[in-house]
C-alpha positions, 0 to 999 in steps of 0.5 A: 665791811668791817674797818679795823681801827689800829693804835700806832702804839701797837708795833712792838718792834718799832717801840723797842727800836725807838726806846733803845734809840732814846735810851741810849743816844738821844737822851744824852745829846742836845740836838740842834736841828733836823740836820743834826738829828739825822747825822746823830741817828745815822751814826747810831744806826751804824753802831747799833747794826755793827757794834752793839750786842744783842741778846737775841743774836747770842751777843753778837751784832747784826752785822757780825765780824771776825773773832779776834782772839790775839792782841791788845784790847783797845776802846774805840769811841763811837756815837760821839763817845757815848759807847765804845767798841772794844777791838783787838790791835 
């Protein structure tokens, strides 16, 4: 039986997600403990899945919303003001 040793640094999908979370969120916030970090990551996860554009999805988010064609554009702060979601009213 041949045992294959795998490096933990070989999962490209997880590496990409961790890198995005660090660059876009954690590097800009002072974390005050595990509970605070979990709350920050929860808010970032909802932003990542509901509002952030993804090039692989033709600049849509994984949980897409309806196309808003008319109205005034407003900026809604997300992730404690680090990012914004632009929507029409």
